[in-house]
Steps between C-alpha positions, in 0.01 A plus 500: 500500500591144592869568440488802731314305772748211497787749526333656804461159664864407438611837636286458812653159572853633447443798728340279764792259483749784529329645805466162671862403439629840611304479825624144559861602447471809716357306794749212474753487785823620336738792511376813327783494249435136411129565468554799271738298282252215475220741424700675227600167346142382511373824343753474217404137439129579508542790257673266256228235538227762449676627188526145364133435580399823326697406191338156495153651533576739214611206286173318575296810416690554175454134407126516575465815291681336207285186520184710520609705200571182301164348595317819404673506160401137444138575584498808277646299212238229547217756504635655181514158328144417609370835373668439163345152482156641574537772240602244234190291571269795450 
């Protein structure tokens, strides 16, 4: 649930930034052709940055999953050892 929520927040910020930048470019005093070129360049650049950010987030999530899996295995191993020790005492 937390992973999904953080993805929603990142998406909201990206969409908000896109809308704000597009409005700023469209209202800037420049020729229509120049404005469209700038807007297209900016959109291409933003798409690439969003893709990079998404990949980075996926790397973080994968890393967190791996660390959690390792920690869980360690805890399970420790519980198993403690159970064996208790059984030997009795």
